[in-house]
TORVEXGU-696531 format. One record per residue (C-alpha): residue number from 0; residue in three letters; x, y, z. Coordinates in nm, 3 decimals, padded with zeros to 5 digits. Example, Ala and Ser with C-alpha at 12.3 -4.5 7.8 and 13.67 -1.06 7.14 Angstrom:
BEGIN
+-----+-----+---------+---------+---------+
:   n : res :      c1 :      c2 :      c3 :
+-----+-----+---------+---------+---------+
:   0 : ALA :  01.230 : -00.450 :  00.780 :
:   1 : SER :  01.367 : -00.106 :  00.714 :
+-----+-----+---------+---------+---------+
This chain:
BEGIN
+-----+-----+---------+---------+---------+
:   n : res :      c1 :      c2 :      c3 :
+-----+-----+---------+---------+---------+
:   0 : UNK : -07.077 : -08.057 : -07.322 :
:   1 : UNK : -07.294 : -08.279 : -07.108 :
:   2 : UNK : -07.593 : -08.253 : -07.354 :
:   3 : UNK : -07.567 : -08.631 : -07.464 :
:   4 : UNK : -07.497 : -08.755 : -07.130 :
:   5 : UNK : -07.781 : -08.938 : -06.920 :
:   6 : UNK : -07.978 : -08.723 : -06.665 :
:   7 : UNK : -07.837 : -08.921 : -06.386 :
:   8 : UNK : -07.472 : -08.880 : -06.488 :
:   9 : UNK : -07.261 : -08.748 : -06.194 :
:  10 : UNK : -07.050 : -08.543 : -06.416 :
:  11 : UNK : -07.363 : -08.372 : -06.545 :
:  12 : UNK : -07.489 : -08.289 : -06.210 :
:  13 : UNK : -07.148 : -08.162 : -06.092 :
:  14 : UNK : -07.117 : -07.950 : -06.395 :
:  15 : UNK : -07.453 : -07.794 : -06.324 :
:  16 : UNK : -07.364 : -07.710 : -05.964 :
:  17 : UNK : -07.021 : -07.571 : -06.067 :
:  18 : UNK : -07.174 : -07.358 : -06.339 :
:  19 : UNK : -07.449 : -07.225 : -06.079 :
:  20 : UNK : -07.172 : -07.119 : -05.832 :
:  21 : UNK : -06.973 : -06.965 : -06.083 :
:  22 : UNK : -07.266 : -06.756 : -06.227 :
:  23 : UNK : -07.356 : -06.641 : -05.885 :
:  24 : UNK : -07.036 : -06.455 : -05.852 :
:  25 : UNK : -07.100 : -06.185 : -06.104 :
:  26 : UNK : -07.439 : -06.301 : -06.299 :
:  27 : UNK : -07.690 : -06.374 : -06.027 :
:  28 : UNK : -07.990 : -06.358 : -06.245 :
:  29 : UNK : -07.857 : -06.625 : -06.490 :
:  30 : UNK : -07.749 : -06.827 : -06.185 :
:  31 : UNK : -08.095 : -06.874 : -06.066 :
:  32 : UNK : -08.236 : -07.092 : -06.325 :
:  33 : UNK : -07.933 : -07.310 : -06.294 :
:  34 : UNK : -07.960 : -07.359 : -05.933 :
:  35 : UNK : -08.337 : -07.433 : -05.967 :
:  36 : UNK : -08.255 : -07.702 : -06.226 :
:  37 : UNK : -07.973 : -07.853 : -06.008 :
:  38 : UNK : -08.223 : -07.886 : -05.717 :
:  39 : UNK : -08.487 : -08.029 : -05.942 :
:  40 : UNK : -08.218 : -08.267 : -06.065 :
:  41 : UNK : -08.111 : -08.376 : -05.711 :
:  42 : UNK : -08.484 : -08.427 : -05.621 :
:  43 : UNK : -08.564 : -08.623 : -05.910 :
:  44 : UNK : -08.249 : -08.855 : -05.980 :
:  45 : UNK : -08.137 : -08.863 : -05.614 :
:  46 : UNK : -08.400 : -08.811 : -05.379 :
:  47 : UNK : -08.245 : -09.001 : -05.096 :
:  48 : UNK : -07.941 : -08.755 : -05.096 :
:  49 : UNK : -08.091 : -08.537 : -04.828 :
:  50 : UNK : -07.754 : -08.350 : -04.750 :
:  51 : UNK : -07.696 : -08.282 : -05.103 :
:  52 : UNK : -08.048 : -08.140 : -05.159 :
:  53 : UNK : -08.013 : -07.946 : -04.836 :
:  54 : UNK : -07.687 : -07.783 : -05.004 :
:  55 : UNK : -07.876 : -07.732 : -05.322 :
:  56 : UNK : -08.152 : -07.550 : -05.124 :
:  57 : UNK : -07.900 : -07.341 : -04.944 :
:  58 : UNK : -07.751 : -07.238 : -05.259 :
:  59 : UNK : -08.084 : -07.147 : -05.418 :
:  60 : UNK : -08.182 : -06.940 : -05.114 :
:  61 : UNK : -07.843 : -06.749 : -05.132 :
:  62 : UNK : -07.896 : -06.659 : -05.484 :
:  63 : UNK : -08.275 : -06.537 : -05.419 :
:  64 : UNK : -08.113 : -06.328 : -05.128 :
:  65 : UNK : -07.872 : -06.152 : -05.363 :
:  66 : UNK : -08.150 : -06.096 : -05.594 :
:  67 : UNK : -08.353 : -05.925 : -05.316 :
:  68 : UNK : -08.620 : -06.195 : -05.315 :
:  69 : UNK : -08.604 : -06.238 : -04.957 :
:  70 : UNK : -08.953 : -06.393 : -04.897 :
:  71 : UNK : -08.878 : -06.678 : -05.128 :
:  72 : UNK : -08.524 : -06.725 : -04.969 :
:  73 : UNK : -08.694 : -06.727 : -04.618 :
:  74 : UNK : -08.935 : -07.003 : -04.742 :
:  75 : UNK : -08.626 : -07.211 : -04.834 :
:  76 : UNK : -08.448 : -07.134 : -04.517 :
:  77 : UNK : -08.744 : -07.254 : -04.326 :
:  78 : UNK : -08.761 : -07.598 : -04.509 :
:  79 : UNK : -08.393 : -07.653 : -04.448 :
:  80 : UNK : -08.428 : -07.552 : -04.074 :
:  81 : UNK : -08.704 : -07.794 : -04.035 :
:  82 : UNK : -08.524 : -08.082 : -04.173 :
:  83 : UNK : -08.225 : -08.009 : -03.987 :
:  84 : UNK : -08.424 : -07.998 : -03.642 :
:  85 : UNK : -08.569 : -08.339 : -03.736 :
:  86 : UNK : -08.256 : -08.498 : -03.818 :
:  87 : UNK : -07.924 : -08.327 : -03.799 :
:  88 : UNK : -07.829 : -08.169 : -03.465 :
:  89 : UNK : -07.495 : -08.036 : -03.594 :
:  90 : UNK : -07.678 : -07.829 : -03.862 :
:  91 : UNK : -07.990 : -07.720 : -03.656 :
:  92 : UNK : -07.803 : -07.373 : -03.528 :
:  93 : UNK : -07.638 : -07.272 : -03.845 :
:  94 : UNK : -07.964 : -07.339 : -04.027 :
:  95 : UNK : -08.158 : -07.147 : -03.762 :
:  96 : UNK : -07.928 : -06.847 : -03.773 :
:  97 : UNK : -07.971 : -06.852 : -04.166 :
:  98 : UNK : -08.355 : -06.834 : -04.111 :
:  99 : UNK : -08.323 : -06.557 : -03.854 :
: 100 : UNK : -08.083 : -06.356 : -04.102 :
: 101 : UNK : -08.356 : -06.368 : -04.362 :
: 102 : UNK : -08.616 : -06.263 : -04.101 :
: 103 : UNK : -08.401 : -05.971 : -04.021 :
: 104 : UNK : -08.382 : -05.853 : -04.372 :
: 105 : UNK : -08.757 : -05.861 : -04.374 :
: 106 : UNK : -08.777 : -05.669 : -04.067 :
: 107 : UNK : -08.952 : -05.946 : -03.876 :
: 108 : UNK : -08.764 : -05.900 : -03.563 :
: 109 : UNK : -08.998 : -06.055 : -03.310 :
: 110 : UNK : -08.985 : -06.401 : -03.492 :
: 111 : UNK : -08.602 : -06.378 : -03.516 :
: 112 : UNK : -08.570 : -06.294 : -03.150 :
: 113 : UNK : -08.771 : -06.601 : -03.065 :
: 114 : UNK : -08.592 : -06.847 : -03.277 :
: 115 : UNK : -08.251 : -06.709 : -03.169 :
: 116 : UNK : -08.347 : -06.730 : -02.784 :
: 117 : UNK : -08.427 : -07.098 : -02.850 :
: 118 : UNK : -08.110 : -07.157 : -03.058 :
: 119 : UNK : -07.900 : -06.981 : -02.786 :
: 120 : UNK : -08.023 : -07.227 : -02.516 :
: 121 : UNK : -07.978 : -07.519 : -02.734 :
: 122 : UNK : -07.631 : -07.414 : -02.841 :
: 123 : UNK : -07.503 : -07.326 : -02.488 :
: 124 : UNK : -07.631 : -07.665 : -02.379 :
: 125 : UNK : -07.447 : -07.859 : -02.690 :
: 126 : UNK : -07.146 : -07.634 : -02.740 :
: 127 : UNK : -07.086 : -07.437 : -02.446 :
: 128 : UNK : -07.090 : -07.079 : -02.349 :
: 129 : UNK : -06.756 : -06.976 : -02.552 :
: 130 : UNK : -06.793 : -07.190 : -02.877 :
: 131 : UNK : -06.794 : -07.001 : -03.211 :
: 132 : UNK : -07.137 : -07.131 : -03.292 :
: 133 : UNK : -07.279 : -06.997 : -02.962 :
: 134 : UNK : -07.104 : -06.667 : -03.005 :
: 135 : UNK : -07.265 : -06.645 : -03.360 :
: 136 : UNK : -07.602 : -06.691 : -03.203 :
: 137 : UNK : -07.536 : -06.423 : -02.927 :
: 138 : UNK : -07.419 : -06.186 : -03.191 :
: 139 : UNK : -07.745 : -06.257 : -03.419 :
: 140 : UNK : -07.973 : -06.193 : -03.115 :
: 141 : UNK : -07.798 : -05.883 : -03.006 :
: 142 : UNK : -07.856 : -05.731 : -03.373 :
: 143 : UNK : -08.215 : -05.855 : -03.354 :
: 144 : UNK : -08.270 : -05.653 : -03.033 :
: 145 : UNK : -08.104 : -05.369 : -03.158 :
: 146 : UNK : -08.278 : -05.348 : -03.470 :
: 147 : UNK : -08.627 : -05.389 : -03.323 :
: 148 : UNK : -08.740 : -05.042 : -03.248 :
: 149 : UNK : -09.000 : -05.193 : -02.990 :
: 150 : UNK : -08.719 : -05.364 : -02.786 :
: 151 : UNK : -08.762 : -05.284 : -02.420 :
: 152 : UNK : -08.492 : -05.175 : -02.186 :
: 153 : UNK : -08.478 : -05.519 : -02.061 :
: 154 : UNK : -08.435 : -05.666 : -02.420 :
: 155 : UNK : -08.139 : -05.412 : -02.476 :
: 156 : UNK : -07.991 : -05.520 : -02.134 :
: 157 : UNK : -07.988 : -05.891 : -02.283 :
: 158 : UNK : -07.831 : -05.773 : -02.598 :
: 159 : UNK : -07.540 : -05.640 : -02.382 :
: 160 : UNK : -07.450 : -05.970 : -02.210 :
+-----+-----+---------+---------+---------+
């Protein structure tokens, strides 16, 4: 066990993350406090490891989504997206798509479409029209448009292209 190890012990931290990952597969409710503890440990003992903290937040958000706690998951996804927009261009688009996925689960189509249109312009500029990342944004935008009952014919035309 890692009970006797110091809080900053790397093996203890890794064990906590692996335990959360394993529990999330079939015992999601039990995984939630493990992911929360892992995130707090990262924040407290290694506050400068922003990439690891981002991953810990993403794991927690996934767990919350599986537990149908979509509002809480969305809040974490927004935090991740804000950090990526400010510092990590390569993670901005995937984290933005994760935000819009959460918005779609909450039937917040207008917000999702706004973010996706911005991401699409950015993705086309950075990666090109036929890149996997760009195609993912296009797919998500088409999904948002089709799910939104208030979409106009013009919007539906946009979803086709």
